C-alpha positions in Angstrom: 2.0 5.3 -17.2 1.4 7.0 -20.6 -0.8 10.1 -20.4 -2.6 9.1 -23.6 -3.8 5.7 -22.3 -6.4 4.9 -19.8 -4.9 3.7 -16.5 -5.7 0.3 -15.3 -6.8 -0.6 -11.7 -3.3 -2.0 -11.2 -1.8 1.3 -12.3 -3.9 3.2 -9.8 -3.1 0.7 -7.0 0.6 1.0 -7.8 0.6 4.8 -7.9 -1.5 5.3 -4.7 -0.4 2.2 -2.8 -2.5 -0.8 -2.0 -2.2 -0.2 1.8 -3.4 3.4 1.4 -6.4 2.2 -0.7 -7.2 -0.7 1.7 -7.2 1.7 4.7 -9.3 4.4 2.9 -12.0 2.0 1.8 -12.0 -0.2 4.9 -10.9 -3.5 3.4 -8.0 -5.8 3.5 -5.1 -5.8 1.1 -6.5 -9.0 -0.6 -9.6 -7.1 -1.7 -7.5 -4.4 -3.3 -5.3 -7.0 -5.0 -8.4 -8.8 -6.2 -9.7 -5.6 -7.7 -6.3 -5.1 -9.5 -6.4 -8.6 -10.9 -10.0 -8.2 -12.1 -9.3 -4.6 -13.4 -12.4 -3.4 -11.7 -13.0 -1.5 -8.5 -16.2 -2.1 -6.6 -18.7 0.8 -7.3 -18.9 1.7 -3.6 -15.2 2.7 -3.6 -15.7 5.3 -6.4 -15.8 8.5 -4.4 -12.8 7.5 -2.2 -10.7 6.2 -5.1 -11.6 9.3 -7.1 -10.5 11.5 -4.2 -7.2 9.6 -3.8 -6.5 9.9 -7.6 -7.2 13.6 -7.5 -4.7 14.0 -4.7 -2.1 12.3 -6.9 -3.1 14.0 -10.1 -4.2 10.7 -11.7 -7.1 10.0 -14.0 -9.9 8.0 -12.5 -12.1 6.6 -15.3 -15.6 5.6 -14.3 -15.1 2.6 -16.5 -12.8 1.0 -13.9 -15.7 0.6 -11.5 -18.5 -2.0 -11.3 -21.4 0.3 -11.7 -24.7 -1.5 -12.6 -25.8 -0.9 -16.2 -29.0 0.7 -17.2 -31.4 -1.6 -19.0 -32.5 -0.3 -22.4 -36.0 -1.8 -22.4 -39.4 -0.2 -22.3 -40.5 -2.6 -19.4 -41.9 -0.6 -16.5 -42.0 2.6 -18.5 -44.9 4.8 -17.4 
């Protein structure tokens, strides 16, 4: 993986290992494989994946997670 490019979910899965990720987040291998195919980790996995990446010295961009966006409307503003 080139240090100048953003890693993909598949890159992270390959570097850490899908069984390690599956065990850490409490899901099956299929869920990890689905995330790799979609290039998006579920948001609830963020802290665990970030920790696993840190242990391996890997970047863990927030953009690889399915965080909900913030609406940019004035509705509901006080």
